[in-house]
Wavefront OBJ file of the C-alpha trace (Angstrom):
o trace
v -11.054 18.033 30.704
v -11.244 17.322 27.124
v -8.195 19.169 26.454
v -6.311 17.501 29.061
v -7.380 14.039 27.585
v -6.084 15.063 24.109
v -2.846 16.239 25.448
v -2.352 13.067 27.575
v -3.000 10.852 24.493
v -0.214 12.942 22.682
v 2.093 12.578 25.498
v 1.597 8.932 25.651
v 1.959 8.231 21.880
v 5.160 10.417 21.764
v 6.766 8.388 24.681
v 6.211 5.028 22.784
v 7.722 6.631 19.675
v 10.719 7.967 21.578
v 11.450 4.432 23.205
v 11.069 2.868 19.639
v 13.368 5.307 18.149
v 15.987 4.971 21.009
v 16.061 1.109 20.432
v 16.375 1.387 16.718
v 19.155 4.150 16.673
v 21.427 1.916 18.793
v 20.991 -1.188 16.675
v 23.902 -2.870 15.064
v 24.142 -2.956 11.260
v 23.658 -6.309 9.565
v 21.731 -8.358 6.936
v 17.993 -7.934 7.012
v 15.148 -10.459 6.079
v 11.924 -9.948 3.996
v 13.474 -7.083 1.833
v 10.481 -7.003 -0.190
v 8.902 -4.797 2.637
v 11.052 -2.022 1.111
v 9.410 -2.113 -2.204
v 7.069 1.003 -2.281
v 3.439 0.673 -2.363
v 0.809 2.932 -3.872
v 0.879 4.327 -7.298
v 0.378 7.845 -6.063
v 3.196 7.649 -3.968
v 5.496 6.052 -6.576
v 4.944 8.496 -9.088
v 5.838 11.400 -6.577
v 9.214 9.714 -6.006
v 8.102 7.150 -3.218
v 7.275 9.947 -0.995
v 3.931 9.781 0.727
v 4.493 9.910 4.685
v 3.200 13.484 5.161
v 0.115 13.227 2.851
v -0.684 9.514 3.445
v -4.363 8.438 3.417
v -6.446 5.578 2.401
v -5.309 1.862 2.876
v -1.806 2.510 1.568
v -1.221 4.448 4.743
v -0.537 0.901 6.288
v 2.979 1.132 4.302
v 3.690 4.949 4.591
v 2.162 6.162 7.777
v -0.598 4.578 9.812
v -1.722 7.851 11.146
v -3.087 8.521 7.468
v -5.954 6.125 8.059
v -7.724 8.795 10.039
v -7.650 10.970 6.957
v -10.560 11.244 4.277
v -14.407 11.102 4.495
v -14.759 8.104 2.228
v -14.341 4.364 2.588
v -11.795 3.210 0.075
v -10.813 -0.006 -1.701
v -7.635 -0.389 -3.696
v -5.928 -2.973 -6.208
v -2.428 -2.365 -7.594
v -0.171 -4.249 -9.885
v 3.481 -3.807 -10.526
v 5.617 -5.305 -13.233
v 8.985 -5.819 -11.804
v 12.426 -7.777 -12.985
v 11.851 -10.606 -15.489
v 8.779 -12.498 -14.536
v 8.405 -11.001 -11.218
v 5.317 -9.334 -10.084
v 4.010 -7.416 -7.095
v 0.454 -7.121 -6.212
v -1.533 -5.446 -3.591
v -5.209 -5.149 -2.389
v -6.434 -2.832 0.615
v -9.402 -1.504 2.079
v -9.720 1.397 4.474
v -12.874 1.907 6.537
v -14.047 5.349 7.829
v -14.924 5.474 11.543
v -16.191 8.415 13.507
v -12.725 10.097 14.854
v -10.575 7.844 12.602
v -10.430 4.865 10.544
v -9.163 1.209 10.223
v -7.732 -0.751 7.338
v -6.404 -4.063 6.218
v -4.195 -4.969 3.297
v -2.340 -7.906 1.586
v 0.907 -7.647 -0.331
v 2.127 -10.347 -2.717
v 5.429 -10.767 -4.450
v 5.943 -13.684 -6.791
v 9.393 -14.379 -8.533
v 7.756 -16.588 -11.284
v 9.817 -19.806 -12.117
v 13.359 -19.888 -11.416
v 15.658 -22.487 -12.802
v 17.240 -24.888 -10.414
v 20.640 -25.976 -11.178
v 23.247 -28.350 -9.688
v 26.881 -28.020 -9.524
v 27.548 -28.791 -13.301
v 25.026 -26.057 -14.068
v 22.791 -28.560 -15.139
v 18.962 -27.656 -14.961
v 17.112 -29.669 -12.684
v 13.731 -28.183 -12.612
v 12.225 -24.819 -11.359
v 11.410 -23.350 -7.931
v 9.716 -20.255 -6.664
v 10.129 -17.718 -4.146
v 6.918 -16.093 -2.707
v 6.577 -13.414 -0.127
v 3.197 -12.215 1.522
v 2.361 -9.796 4.171
v -1.055 -8.937 5.800
v -1.558 -5.860 7.451
v -4.234 -4.457 9.757
v -4.268 -0.813 11.415
v -6.221 1.751 12.966
v -5.726 5.638 13.468
v -7.476 8.277 15.377
v -7.908 12.037 15.342
v -6.098 13.181 18.597
v -6.818 16.795 17.937
v -7.858 19.315 14.916
v -4.335 19.194 13.748
v -3.050 15.954 14.884
v -3.406 12.279 13.904
v -1.910 8.921 15.283
v -1.921 5.378 14.303
v -0.657 1.791 14.724
v -0.252 -1.132 12.553
v 0.377 -4.919 12.813
v 1.939 -6.978 10.036
v 2.335 -10.774 9.449
v 5.042 -11.915 7.080
v 5.300 -15.240 5.198
v 7.864 -16.271 2.872
v 8.496 -19.514 1.021
v 11.411 -20.650 -1.152
v 11.707 -23.920 -2.843
v 9.419 -25.746 -0.096
v 11.143 -23.903 2.887
v 9.162 -21.387 4.850
v 9.652 -18.594 7.367
v 7.390 -16.129 9.074
v 7.374 -12.981 11.247
v 5.317 -10.389 13.124
v 5.799 -6.602 12.881
v 4.254 -3.371 13.967
v 4.562 0.090 13.130
v 3.346 3.398 14.490
v 2.998 6.950 13.059
v 1.838 10.618 13.582
v 0.672 13.422 11.124
v 0.272 17.183 11.865
v -1.017 19.765 9.552
v -1.707 23.575 9.820
v -2.984 26.368 7.655
v -0.536 29.397 7.533
v -1.829 32.087 5.283
v -2.398 30.380 1.894
v -0.338 27.543 2.752
v -1.478 24.132 4.113
v 1.646 22.667 5.666
v 1.947 18.833 6.519
v 4.373 16.835 8.406
v 4.502 13.124 8.923
v 6.782 10.612 10.896
v 6.440 6.640 11.171
v 8.368 4.068 12.611
v 7.640 0.768 10.513
v 8.484 -2.890 10.480
v 9.592 -3.281 14.227
v 9.163 -7.034 14.885
v 10.542 -10.452 15.274
v 13.578 -11.973 13.486
v 12.921 -14.168 10.476
v 14.857 -16.633 8.267
v 15.525 -20.339 7.709
v 18.831 -21.688 9.189
v 19.551 -18.420 10.510
v 17.378 -15.483 11.837
v 17.707 -11.769 10.625
v 15.997 -8.747 11.560
v 13.323 -7.047 9.460
v 14.176 -4.000 7.615
v 12.976 -1.570 10.302
v 12.788 2.033 9.054
v 12.180 5.625 10.293
v 10.228 7.778 7.772
v 10.229 11.639 7.926
v 8.168 13.772 5.481
v 7.185 17.277 4.935
v 4.709 18.785 2.465
v 3.071 22.084 1.318
v -0.328 22.565 -0.387
v -0.947 25.829 -2.535
v -3.634 27.233 -4.661
v -6.529 25.651 -2.484
v -4.475 22.455 -2.566
v -4.386 22.193 -6.254
v -0.403 21.955 -6.106
v 1.047 19.806 -3.587
v 4.738 19.196 -2.966
v 6.582 17.030 -0.460
v 10.025 15.875 0.581
v 10.686 12.505 2.464
v 13.749 10.762 4.042
v 13.765 7.075 4.893
v 16.388 5.807 7.348
v 16.879 1.953 7.309
v 18.262 1.013 10.820
v 20.093 -2.384 10.345
v 21.278 -1.179 6.834
v 22.253 2.005 8.040
v 21.214 3.528 4.808
v 19.375 6.768 3.993
v 16.825 6.836 1.103
v 14.628 9.909 -0.002
v 12.133 11.198 -2.331
v 10.754 14.386 -3.611
v 7.712 14.946 -5.725
v 4.689 17.235 -6.829
v 1.244 16.608 -7.863
v -0.944 19.245 -9.718
v -4.732 19.027 -10.015
v -5.269 19.796 -13.549
v -9.105 19.220 -13.465
v -11.368 17.826 -10.953
v -10.850 14.392 -12.843
v -7.172 14.609 -13.569
v -4.105 14.805 -11.604
v -0.311 14.782 -12.883
v 2.481 13.859 -10.784
v 6.424 13.680 -10.759
v 9.401 13.078 -8.668
v 12.678 11.742 -7.986
v 13.657 8.679 -5.720
v 17.119 9.450 -4.452
v 19.836 8.168 -2.211
v 20.148 4.675 -3.558
v 23.697 3.305 -4.164
v 23.038 1.692 -7.314
v 20.878 4.440 -9.052
v 22.173 7.934 -9.940
v 20.324 10.864 -11.852
v 18.531 10.589 -14.311
v 17.778 7.107 -12.918
v 15.244 7.586 -10.186
v 12.961 9.928 -12.118
v 9.214 9.041 -11.691
v 6.047 10.328 -13.269
v 2.425 9.447 -13.598
v -1.138 10.475 -13.386
v -4.647 9.767 -11.589
v -8.043 9.838 -13.136
v -11.146 9.914 -11.202
v -14.691 9.259 -12.687
v -17.675 10.007 -10.430
v -20.928 8.138 -11.039
v -22.688 7.499 -7.755
v -19.281 6.354 -6.474
v -15.740 7.720 -7.226
v -13.831 5.272 -9.345
v -10.097 5.787 -9.565
v -7.363 4.773 -11.962
v -3.559 5.512 -11.312
v -0.521 4.789 -13.321
v 3.283 5.588 -12.641
v 6.394 4.878 -14.429
v 10.061 4.934 -13.028
v 13.561 4.835 -14.378
v 15.487 2.160 -12.366
v 18.847 2.102 -13.935
v 20.045 -1.217 -15.424
v 16.667 -2.794 -14.597
v 15.098 -0.507 -17.187
v 11.453 0.990 -16.602
v 9.164 -0.130 -13.983
v 5.485 0.230 -14.694
v 2.589 0.247 -12.082
v -1.027 0.608 -12.445
v -3.958 0.433 -9.884
v -7.650 1.000 -9.590
v -9.721 2.064 -6.632
v -13.261 2.970 -5.441
v -14.487 5.518 -2.746
v -17.935 5.379 -1.256
l 1 2 3 4 5 6 7 8 9 10 11 12 13 14 15 16 17 18 19 20 21 22 23 24 25 26 27 28 29 30 31 32 33 34 35 36 37 38 39 40 41 42 43 44 45 46 47 48 49 50 51 52 53 54 55 56 57 58 59 60 61 62 63 64 65 66 67 68 69 70 71 72 73 74 75 76 77 78 79 80 81 82 83 84 85 86 87 88 89 90 91 92 93 94 95 96 97 98 99 100 101 102 103 104 105 106 107 108 109 110 111 112 113 114 115 116 117 118 119 120 121 122 123 124 125 126 127 128 129 130 131 132 133 134 135 136 137 138 139 140 141 142 143 144 145 146 147 148 149 150 151 152 153 154 155 156 157 158 159 160 161 162 163 164 165 166 167 168 169 170 171 172 173 174 175 176 177 178 179 180 181 182 183 184 185 186 187 188 189 190 191 192 193 194 195 196 197 198 199 200 201 202 203 204 205 206 207 208 209 210 211 212 213 214 215 216 217 218 219 220 221 222 223 224 225 226 227 228 229 230 231 232 233 234 235 236 237 238 239 240 241 242 243 244 245 246 247 248 249 250 251 252 253 254 255 256 257 258 259 260 261 262 263 264 265 266 267 268 269 270 271 272 273 274 275 276 277 278 279 280 281 282 283 284 285 286 287 288 289 290 291 292 293 294 295 296 297 298 299 300 301 302 303 304 305 306 307 308 309 310
C-alpha cells in the first residue's frame, strides 16, 4: 500500500509538470517583466557557473529547484550580498526549516539601483529617482521515495520606479533524483519556475518563465562534485547554461570553479567563475562563501554570503 501511495504521488507530480511544460513550450516570444528574477542566487551556485539545479539544497533551492528544500539534516539561514553595476546592489536573506520527510523555506530578494539621474528633453538634470525590485518566496518539499524529492514554491514580486509600482504572483515546481552506481553518486534535477501573472505599468508583460535541467556526479566519497545545467527561457526563447566543479579540500574548506555560457553578450573567457566556502564548527556550523565572475564590459562581479546551520 505504501509503495502504491508513493507511485501515485510521483504520477500526479509528473502530470502537473508535463502540463506546465506544454503551456510554456507553445508560448509566443516577447518582452518579459521583472528580469531581476534571472539574476542567480547563492554564492556556491554562482561560483560553479550559475549551476545548482541538480544539487540544490537549503533556502536557495527556492530559486534553483524547490525539491532541494527536502535535502539536508539541518535548519539553515543565509544572508548574501552582491555588488553589481555602478551603485546597484543585490541582497538576499533566506531560511530553510527541516521537517520530518521534507522541509519548508522562506526568502526575500532585493535589488536597488541606487540614485539614477532624472533628465528632461534638454538633458538637464532635474533630480534623481530609484528603481527597486523585491521578491518574497515561500516553498515546501517532500521526500517521495529514497531516491526522489519534489517541491513547490510561491513568489510575490513587487517593483517600483520613480513612484510607479507593479506587482505579480508566480509559482514554481521541481524534482530531484539521485542514485548510487558503484563509486558514483548520480544526481539529476528539473524545475519550472516563474509561472505567473503578467506584470507592468501601462502595458503588462509575462514573467521570465524558465525550464531548468541539471545533472551532476559525486566522486571520492563526495569530495569532488561536477555538474552541468541548461536553462531555457520560454518568452525570450533563449538558452543559457552552466558547468562547474566543487572540491572539498578539507572538512572546513571547499574550492569551486565554473563557466556560465550561452549568453549573447558574453564570450570566453568572460563567463568564468570561481570561489570558495569556509565552515567553522562551534556548536553550530557557521558558513562563509565568496565568488567572483567575469562579466565582459561590466567587469568583475563579487558576491559574498554568510550562513548558519543548526
